[in-house]
C-alpha positions as CSV (number, residue, x, y, z in Angstrom):
1,M,70.4,-27.1,31.3
2,A,72.4,-24.3,29.6
3,N,72.2,-26.1,26.3
4,N,68.4,-26.2,26.6
5,M,68.2,-22.5,27.3
6,N,70.4,-21.7,24.3
7,N,68.1,-23.9,22.1
8,L,65.0,-22.1,23.4
9,A,66.5,-18.7,22.7
10,T,67.6,-19.7,19.3
11,L,64.0,-21.0,18.5
12,I,62.4,-17.8,19.7
13,K,64.7,-15.7,17.4
14,R,63.9,-17.9,14.4
15,L,60.1,-17.5,15.1
16,E,60.5,-13.7,15.4
17,A,62.4,-13.6,12.1
18,A,59.8,-15.7,10.3
19,T,57.0,-13.5,11.7
20,S,58.7,-10.4,10.5
21,R,59.1,-11.8,7.0
22,L,55.4,-12.8,6.9
23,E,54.3,-9.3,7.9
24,D,56.5,-7.8,5.2
25,M,54.9,-10.1,2.6
26,V,51.2,-9.4,3.3
27,P,50.9,-5.8,1.8
28,Q,52.3,-7.2,-1.5
29,F,49.2,-9.3,-2.2
30,P,46.8,-7.7,-4.7
31,E,43.3,-7.2,-3.4
32,S,41.8,-8.7,-6.5
33,S,43.7,-11.9,-6.1
34,V,42.7,-12.8,-2.5
35,T,39.8,-15.2,-2.1
36,N,39.0,-16.8,1.2
37,G,42.6,-16.0,2.4
38,V,44.4,-17.8,-0.4
39,S,46.8,-15.8,-2.7
40,S,47.0,-16.4,-6.4
41,T,50.8,-16.5,-6.1
42,D,50.4,-19.6,-3.9
43,K,48.5,-21.4,-6.6
44,G,50.6,-23.7,-8.8
45,P,50.8,-23.2,-12.5
46,S,48.0,-24.7,-14.6
47,S,48.6,-27.9,-16.3
48,G,50.0,-27.8,-19.9
49,G,47.6,-26.0,-22.2
50,G,44.7,-26.2,-19.7
51,A,42.5,-23.3,-19.0
52,Q,43.1,-21.4,-15.9
53,Q,40.6,-21.8,-13.0
54,P,38.5,-18.6,-12.7
55,E,39.2,-16.6,-9.6
56,R,36.4,-15.8,-7.2
57,T,36.2,-12.1,-6.2
58,L,34.4,-10.1,-3.6
59,A,30.9,-8.9,-4.5
60,S,30.6,-5.3,-5.4
61,P,28.5,-3.1,-3.0
62,P,24.8,-2.5,-4.1
63,P,24.2,0.7,-6.1
64,A,23.1,3.8,-4.2
65,A,19.4,4.6,-4.0
66,A,18.1,6.4,-7.1
67,P,17.6,10.2,-6.5
68,L,14.1,11.5,-6.3
69,P,12.6,13.2,-9.3
70,A,12.6,16.9,-9.5
71,S,8.8,17.0,-9.0
72,I,9.2,15.3,-5.6
73,D,12.0,17.5,-4.6
74,D,9.9,20.6,-5.4
75,F,7.0,19.1,-3.5
76,D,9.3,18.6,-0.5
77,A,10.3,22.2,-0.8
78,L,6.6,23.2,-0.7
79,I,6.0,21.2,2.5
80,N,9.2,22.4,4.1
81,G,8.4,26.0,3.1
82,E,4.8,27.3,2.9
83,V,3.1,24.3,4.6
84,T,5.6,24.2,7.6
85,T,5.3,28.0,8.0
86,F,1.5,27.8,8.2
87,V,1.7,24.9,10.7
88,A,4.1,26.9,12.8
89,M,1.8,29.9,12.8
90,S,-1.2,27.6,13.8
91,E,0.9,26.2,16.6
92,Q,1.5,29.8,17.9
93,I,-2.3,30.4,18.0
94,G,-2.7,26.9,19.6
95,G,-5.8,24.9,20.5
96,L,-7.8,23.3,17.8
97,L,-5.8,25.1,15.0
98,A,-2.6,23.3,16.1
99,E,-4.4,20.0,15.9
100,Q,-6.0,20.7,12.6
101,S,-2.8,22.0,11.0
102,A,-1.0,18.8,12.1
103,A,-3.7,16.8,10.3
104,L,-3.2,19.0,7.2
105,L,0.5,18.3,7.3
106,R,-0.2,14.6,7.3
107,A,-2.5,15.0,4.3
108,F,0.2,16.7,2.3
109,A,2.6,13.9,3.3
110,A,0.0,11.3,2.1
111,Q,-0.1,13.2,-1.2
112,R,3.7,13.1,-1.4
113,K,3.5,9.3,-1.1
114,F,0.9,9.2,-3.9
115,L,3.2,11.3,-6.2
116,I,6.1,8.9,-5.6
117,V,3.9,6.0,-6.5
118,T,3.1,7.7,-9.9
119,T,6.8,7.8,-10.7
120,K,7.1,4.0,-10.2
121,A,3.8,2.6,-11.4
122,R,1.8,2.6,-14.6
123,K,-1.6,4.3,-14.4
124,P,-4.4,2.1,-13.1
125,D,-8.1,2.4,-14.1
126,I,-9.7,5.1,-12.0
127,Q,-12.6,2.7,-11.2
128,S,-10.3,-0.1,-10.1
129,P,-9.7,-1.2,-6.5
130,S,-6.0,-0.5,-7.1
131,Y,-6.7,3.2,-7.7
132,R,-8.9,3.5,-4.6
133,E,-6.2,1.7,-2.6
134,I,-3.5,4.2,-3.4
135,L,-5.9,7.1,-2.7
136,K,-7.2,5.6,0.6
137,E,-4.6,7.2,3.0
138,L,-5.0,10.7,1.4
139,Q,-8.8,10.5,1.7
140,E,-8.5,9.5,5.3
141,M,-6.2,12.4,6.2
142,M,-8.4,14.9,4.4
143,G,-11.4,13.5,6.3
144,S,-9.6,14.0,9.6
145,V,-9.1,17.7,8.9
146,N,-12.8,18.1,8.2
147,D,-13.8,16.1,11.3
148,I,-12.1,18.6,13.6
149,R,-14.3,21.4,12.1
150,E,-17.5,19.3,12.4
151,T,-17.0,18.3,16.0
152,N,-16.2,21.9,17.1
153,R,-18.9,24.0,15.6
154,G,-19.3,26.0,18.9
155,S,-15.6,27.0,18.8
156,S,-14.7,30.7,18.7
157,L,-12.3,29.8,15.9
158,F,-15.0,28.2,13.8
159,N,-14.1,30.5,10.8
160,H,-10.5,29.4,11.1
161,L,-11.4,25.7,11.2
162,S,-13.9,26.2,8.3
163,A,-11.2,27.9,6.1
164,V,-8.8,24.9,6.5
165,S,-11.6,22.4,6.2
166,E,-12.7,23.9,2.9
167,G,-9.1,24.4,1.7
168,V,-7.9,20.8,2.3
169,S,-10.0,19.7,-0.7
170,V,-7.4,21.4,-2.9
171,L,-5.4,18.1,-2.6
172,G,-7.9,16.6,-4.9
173,W,-6.1,18.3,-7.9
174,I,-4.4,14.9,-8.5
175,T,-7.7,13.6,-9.9
176,V,-8.4,16.6,-12.2
177,E,-7.6,16.7,-15.9
178,P,-6.7,18.5,-18.1
179,K,-6.1,21.7,-16.0
180,P,-5.6,20.9,-12.4
181,A,-4.1,24.3,-11.7
182,D,-7.5,25.9,-12.4
183,Y,-9.0,23.6,-9.8
184,V,-6.5,24.9,-7.2
185,T,-7.5,28.4,-8.0
186,E,-11.2,27.7,-7.6
187,I,-10.7,26.1,-4.2
188,L,-8.7,29.1,-3.1
189,G,-11.8,31.2,-3.9
190,S,-14.1,29.1,-1.7
191,T,-11.5,29.1,1.1
192,Q,-11.4,32.9,1.1
193,F,-15.1,33.0,2.0
194,Y,-14.1,32.0,5.6
195,G,-10.6,33.3,5.5
196,N,-11.7,36.8,4.7
197,R,-14.1,36.6,7.7
198,V,-11.0,35.9,9.8
199,I,-9.2,38.9,8.4
200,K,-12.2,41.2,8.9
201,E,-12.7,40.0,12.5
202,Y,-9.0,40.2,13.6
203,K,-7.4,42.9,11.4
204,E,-7.7,45.5,14.2
205,K,-7.5,43.0,17.2
206,D,-4.7,40.5,16.5
207,R,-2.5,40.7,13.4
208,A,-1.3,37.1,14.1
209,H,-4.7,35.8,12.8
210,V,-4.5,38.0,9.7
211,E,-1.0,36.7,8.9
212,W,-2.3,33.2,9.6
213,A,-4.9,33.5,6.9
214,Q,-2.5,35.1,4.4
215,A,0.0,32.2,5.1
216,F,-2.8,29.7,4.3
217,Y,-3.5,31.6,1.0
218,Q,0.2,31.4,0.1
219,I,0.0,27.6,0.2
220,F,-2.5,27.7,-2.7
221,K,-0.5,30.1,-4.7
222,S,2.7,28.0,-4.4
223,L,0.8,24.8,-5.1
224,S,-0.8,26.3,-8.2
225,A,2.7,27.3,-9.5
226,Y,4.0,23.8,-8.7
227,V,1.2,22.1,-10.6
228,K,1.6,24.4,-13.6
229,Q,5.3,23.5,-13.7
230,H,5.2,19.8,-13.2
231,Y,1.7,18.6,-14.0
232,P,0.1,21.2,-16.4
233,S,-2.3,18.6,-17.9
234,G,-2.7,16.3,-14.9
235,V,-0.7,13.7,-13.0
236,T,1.7,11.7,-15.2
237,W,2.5,8.0,-14.6
238,N,5.3,5.7,-15.5
239,K,4.1,3.8,-18.6
240,D,6.8,1.2,-18.1
241,G,6.4,1.0,-14.4
242,I,5.1,-1.7,-12.1
243,D,1.6,-2.3,-10.7
244,A,0.3,0.6,-8.6
245,V,-0.4,-1.5,-5.5
246,D,3.1,-3.1,-5.7
247,A,4.6,0.4,-6.0
248,L,2.6,1.6,-3.0
249,K,3.9,-1.4,-0.9
250,E,7.4,-0.6,-2.1
251,V,7.1,3.0,-1.0
252,Q,5.5,2.1,2.3
253,S,8.3,-0.4,3.0
254,G,11.0,2.1,2.2
255,Q,12.4,0.3,-0.9
256,T,13.9,2.2,-3.8
257,S,14.1,1.5,-7.5
258,A,17.7,0.3,-7.2
259,K,17.9,-3.5,-6.7
260,P,20.5,-4.9,-4.2
261,S,23.2,-7.0,-5.9
262,I,23.3,-10.7,-5.1
263,S,26.7,-12.1,-4.0
264,S,27.8,-15.7,-3.6
265,P,27.7,-17.2,-0.1
266,S,31.5,-17.2,0.2
267,A,31.8,-13.5,-0.7
268,G,30.9,-12.3,2.7
269,P,28.1,-10.0,3.9
270,G,27.2,-7.2,1.4
271,A,26.7,-3.5,2.1
272,P,23.7,-2.5,4.2
273,P,20.5,-1.6,2.3
274,P,19.7,2.0,1.5
275,P,17.8,4.0,4.2
276,P,14.0,3.8,4.0
277,L,11.9,6.7,2.8
278,P,10.6,9.0,5.5
279,N,7.3,8.0,7.1
280,F,4.6,10.7,7.4
281,D,1.9,8.7,9.1
282,N,2.1,10.6,12.4
283,A,3.4,14.1,12.1
284,P,4.8,15.8,15.3
285,P,4.5,19.5,16.0
286,P,6.5,21.7,13.6
287,P,9.6,23.5,14.8
288,P,9.1,27.0,16.3
289,M,9.2,29.9,13.9
290,P,12.3,32.1,14.0
291,S,11.9,35.7,15.1
292,G,12.5,37.0,11.6
293,G,9.9,34.9,9.9
294,A,10.2,31.5,8.1
295,S,13.7,30.6,7.0
296,K,14.2,30.1,3.3
297,G,17.3,28.1,3.8
298,G,15.4,25.3,5.5
299,A,14.2,23.9,2.2
300,S,17.6,22.4,1.6
301,D,17.6,20.3,4.7
302,M,14.6,18.1,4.1
303,G,16.1,15.3,6.1
304,A,15.8,17.1,9.4
305,V,12.2,17.9,8.8
306,F,11.3,14.4,7.8
307,D,13.1,12.9,10.8
308,Q,10.9,15.1,13.0
309,I,7.8,14.1,11.2
310,S,8.4,10.4,11.5
311,Q,8.9,10.4,15.3
312,G,5.5,8.8,16.0
313,E,2.3,9.6,17.7
314,S,3.7,12.4,19.9
315,V,2.2,15.0,17.6
316,T,-0.6,15.8,20.0
317,S,1.2,15.0,23.3
318,H,1.8,18.7,24.0
319,L,-1.7,19.8,23.4
320,R,-4.0,20.7,26.3
321,K,-6.5,18.0,27.1
322,V,-10.1,19.2,27.2
323,D,-11.9,18.3,30.4
324,P,-15.0,16.0,29.8
325,S,-17.2,18.6,31.4
326,S,-16.3,21.1,28.7
327,Q,-16.8,18.8,25.7
328,T,-19.9,19.7,23.8
329,H,-20.5,16.2,22.4
330,K,-20.7,14.8,26.0
331,N,-22.7,17.8,27.3
332,P,-25.6,18.8,25.0
333,S,-26.4,21.7,27.3
334,L,-23.2,23.5,26.2
335,R,-24.4,23.6,22.6
336,T,-26.9,26.3,23.4
337,T,-24.1,28.8,23.9
338,S,-21.0,29.6,21.8
339,A,-18.6,29.8,24.8
340,V,-17.4,27.1,27.1
341,P,-17.7,27.9,30.9
342,S,-14.5,29.2,32.4
343,A,-12.6,27.1,34.8
344,P,-12.9,27.9,38.5
345,S,-10.2,30.1,40.0
346,R,-7.2,28.3,41.5
347,S,-6.3,30.5,44.4
348,S,-4.1,29.1,47.1
349,S,-6.8,29.3,49.8
350,Q,-9.4,27.6,47.6
351,T,-12.0,29.5,49.7
352,S,-14.4,30.2,46.8
353,N,-15.2,28.5,43.4
354,R,-16.4,31.7,41.8
355,G,-14.4,33.2,39.0
356,K,-13.7,36.9,38.6
357,S,-16.3,39.1,37.0
358,P,-15.5,40.1,33.5
359,L,-14.3,43.7,33.0
360,P,-16.8,46.0,31.2
361,G,-16.0,46.4,27.5
362,K,-14.5,49.6,26.3
363,K,-17.1,51.9,24.7
364,P,-16.2,52.9,21.1
365,K,-15.8,56.6,20.3
366,P,-18.7,58.4,18.7
367,E,-18.5,58.7,15.0
368,S,-18.0,62.4,15.2
369,M,-14.8,62.0,17.3
370,R,-13.2,59.4,15.1
371,T,-10.4,60.4,12.8
372,K,-11.4,59.9,9.2
373,K,-9.1,57.7,7.2
374,P,-8.5,58.4,3.5
375,A,-10.7,56.6,1.0
376,R,-9.2,53.5,-0.5
377,K,-9.8,51.1,-3.4
378,D,-6.9,48.6,-3.8
379,L,-6.4,45.1,-4.9
380,D,-4.4,43.2,-2.2
381,G,-3.5,39.8,-3.7
382,N,-6.9,38.3,-4.6
383,K,-8.9,40.7,-2.4
384,W,-10.4,44.0,-3.4
385,I,-10.6,46.5,-0.5
386,V,-13.0,49.4,-0.7
387,E,-13.3,51.5,2.4
388,N,-13.8,55.0,3.9
389,F,-15.8,56.4,0.9
390,D,-18.2,59.1,2.0
391,H,-20.6,60.5,-0.6
392,P,-18.2,60.4,-3.6
393,S,-19.3,62.3,-6.7
394,E,-18.8,59.3,-9.0
395,V,-19.7,55.7,-9.0
396,I,-17.0,53.4,-7.6
397,E,-16.3,50.8,-10.3
398,L,-14.1,47.7,-10.2
399,T,-13.7,44.5,-12.2
400,A,-13.4,41.2,-10.3
401,S,-12.5,37.7,-11.5
402,I,-13.6,34.4,-10.2
403,T,-10.7,34.2,-7.8
404,Q,-11.1,37.6,-6.3
405,S,-13.3,38.6,-3.3
406,I,-14.4,42.1,-2.3
407,L,-14.4,43.7,1.2
408,I,-16.4,46.9,1.5
409,S,-16.3,48.7,4.9
410,R,-17.0,52.1,6.5
411,C,-18.6,53.6,3.4
412,A,-21.6,56.0,3.4
413,K,-23.9,57.2,0.6
414,T,-21.8,55.4,-2.0
415,T,-22.7,53.5,-5.2
416,I,-20.4,50.6,-6.1
417,R,-20.5,48.8,-9.4
418,V,-18.8,45.4,-9.6
419,H,-18.2,44.1,-13.2
420,G,-17.5,40.5,-14.1
421,K,-18.0,37.3,-12.0
422,G,-16.4,37.7,-8.6
423,N,-16.1,35.2,-5.8
424,A,-17.8,36.8,-2.8
425,I,-18.6,40.3,-1.4
426,T,-18.6,41.3,2.3
427,L,-20.2,44.6,3.2
428,D,-19.5,45.7,6.8
429,N,-20.5,48.9,8.8
430,C,-21.7,50.9,5.9
431,T,-24.6,53.3,5.6
432,A,-26.8,54.0,2.5
433,V,-24.6,51.9,0.1
434,S,-26.0,50.9,-3.2
435,L,-24.4,47.8,-4.8
436,V,-24.8,46.6,-8.4
437,V,-23.2,43.2,-9.3
438,D,-23.1,41.1,-12.4
439,S,-22.7,37.6,-10.9
440,L,-20.9,35.9,-8.0
441,V,-19.7,32.4,-7.3
442,S,-20.4,32.4,-3.5
443,S,-22.4,35.0,-1.7
444,V,-23.0,38.6,-0.5
445,D,-22.6,39.0,3.3
446,V,-24.0,42.3,4.7
447,I,-23.4,43.1,8.4
448,K,-24.6,46.2,10.3
449,S,-25.3,48.2,7.2
450,P,-28.6,50.1,7.3
451,K,-30.4,51.5,4.2
452,F,-28.7,49.0,1.9
453,E,-29.7,48.5,-1.7
454,M,-28.4,45.8,-4.2
455,Q,-29.2,44.9,-7.7
456,V,-28.2,41.5,-9.2
457,L,-27.9,41.5,-13.0
458,G,-26.8,37.9,-13.4
459,S,-26.9,35.0,-10.9
460,L,-26.1,34.8,-7.2
461,P,-26.4,31.7,-4.9
462,T,-26.7,33.3,-1.5
463,I,-27.4,36.6,0.3
464,M,-26.8,36.8,4.1
465,L,-28.1,39.8,6.1
466,D,-27.1,40.4,9.7
467,Q,-28.3,43.3,11.7
468,V,-29.6,45.3,8.7
469,D,-32.3,47.9,9.1
470,G,-33.9,48.7,5.8
471,A,-32.8,47.0,2.6
472,A,-34.0,46.4,-0.9
473,V,-32.7,43.6,-3.0
474,Y,-33.5,43.6,-6.8
475,L,-33.2,40.1,-8.4
476,S,-33.0,39.3,-12.1
477,R,-34.7,36.3,-13.7
478,D,-31.4,34.3,-13.5
479,S,-31.2,34.8,-9.8
480,L,-34.7,33.8,-8.7
481,G,-33.2,30.8,-7.0
482,T,-31.1,32.9,-4.6
483,E,-31.3,31.9,-0.9
484,V,-31.7,34.8,1.5
485,F,-30.7,34.4,5.2
486,T,-31.6,37.1,7.7
487,S,-30.7,37.6,11.4
488,L,-31.9,40.6,13.5
489,C,-33.1,42.4,10.4
490,T,-36.0,44.8,9.8
491,G,-37.6,46.3,6.7
492,I,-36.1,43.9,4.2
493,N,-37.8,43.8,0.8
494,I,-37.0,41.5,-2.1
495,V,-38.0,42.9,-5.5
496,V,-38.5,40.3,-8.3
497,P,-39.4,40.7,-12.0
498,G,-43.0,40.2,-13.1
499,R,-44.3,37.3,-15.0
500,T,-43.4,38.9,-18.4
501,D,-40.7,41.4,-19.4
502,D,-43.5,44.0,-19.8
503,D,-44.8,43.6,-16.3
504,D,-43.5,45.8,-13.4
505,F,-41.3,44.5,-10.7
506,V,-43.1,43.0,-7.6
507,E,-42.0,43.9,-4.1
508,K,-42.1,41.1,-1.5
509,P,-41.3,41.9,2.1
510,L,-39.5,39.4,4.3
511,P,-41.4,38.4,7.5
512,E,-40.3,40.0,10.8
513,Q,-42.8,38.7,13.3
514,M,-42.9,35.0,14.3
515,K,-45.3,33.1,16.5
516,S,-44.1,30.0,18.4
517,V,-46.4,27.4,20.0
518,I,-46.0,24.0,21.6
519,R,-47.7,21.3,19.7
520,N,-47.4,17.6,20.7
521,G,-44.4,18.4,22.8
522,Q,-42.6,20.2,19.9
523,L,-41.9,23.9,19.4
524,V,-43.4,25.1,16.2
525,S,-42.7,28.6,14.8
526,E,-45.0,30.3,12.2
527,I,-45.0,33.6,10.4
528,V,-47.5,36.1,11.8
529,E,-50.0,37.1,9.1
530,H,-52.0,40.4,9.3
531,A,-55.4,40.1,7.7
532,G,-57.1,43.3,6.3
């Protein structure tokens, strides 16, 4: 028995010694000479003069994903900067603006995907199904922005919704050649028609809405600079690239231009594939704005923004749901008014369903008691501001370009001369103002301005008069196609040239009295004519 125990102890010691020697030998094997657990030192020498058997090595990891082009990086900076700032400000105002701005963000994301496709694919024919396929998502996102405006025409924020709806068409610059930056500038001009209405309405009530409009304008300015830098003559394509539809599928699936390496079955599993590209199909609400304004440093951390954008359909989960009784498309009777009925009061006793009576509005001070502000004629960005002129001794002259709008307010007994072809003119709360313009792209909007006179030397598409008492509008031969819209106006005369240049101008008054009758169940309105 003692001999057996001695033999067992001796055997254990020998095994421990052998294990120790093996552990000391393992680190000495070169990594390149190990294949399937067999060392090259354990292989016998090759037979005389014979070629050595090639060694099987581990497969190298796949190359890293190719970096994005500078044009895409700068576009990401635009989304993370100006667009995200605008979305955050829309979120602060809330309601329909938050929903529409989220749709605008998705439209920018769809354009980003299109630009990535152009870096991978050769240019397809613009009439081909391939070209329509890669533009399909962008067109759908742009349409969703416009649908929000069309389905909420009775909203108190209709001018806000219209400004964004008009402005989203700027994303069509990718189809414009050879100067897409000029197209961006033109769309800014049409957007300012509604944006300036927002500024005029809220500049003395809520500065948040004014800053919202200015933040929207900033998107156009930054986009114009981006297009001039990267696509001055139009979108460029990869002439040696793949088919456009294949490139779109590759972008949608998250693949990159780097191809994964193929290893032998015995080489073991390869490295994991590169991460997919961010998905913008459903954008969540933007992060809250910091107290000091938008952070400039956020542009470097695009990954965090894209992770939030790709969370899913939770983008509208935080929005207030509109009760069916307040939806205008389900209740046609609500369309007759611009306001939705207020909800009943939710008192704890629930003893009455009546809401509180509105407080009487604060009466404005008489004109004689108001403090007169200094006269001003300044160019603020793309907007001329002319205000507080009272019987100046000289004509107020300014030169406007196609991208500039003009706001005239609180002027009296003033003559204003506008040279060049401007975008739009708004005249508000003025008295006895005479306006002479060359040509305009959009319209002249006159509000609460009695004794108004205007002469058009060139062409003008539209004139809108609201609560104007006494006005004379002189049209040139080039502007005889001008449309005139009036509301609560009296004493409006349109003066047109005679048949020949030698004939005198002819004065044509606009009707003020209307007659309405029921005919065959329909309400018919006619102009009242006075005979004799």
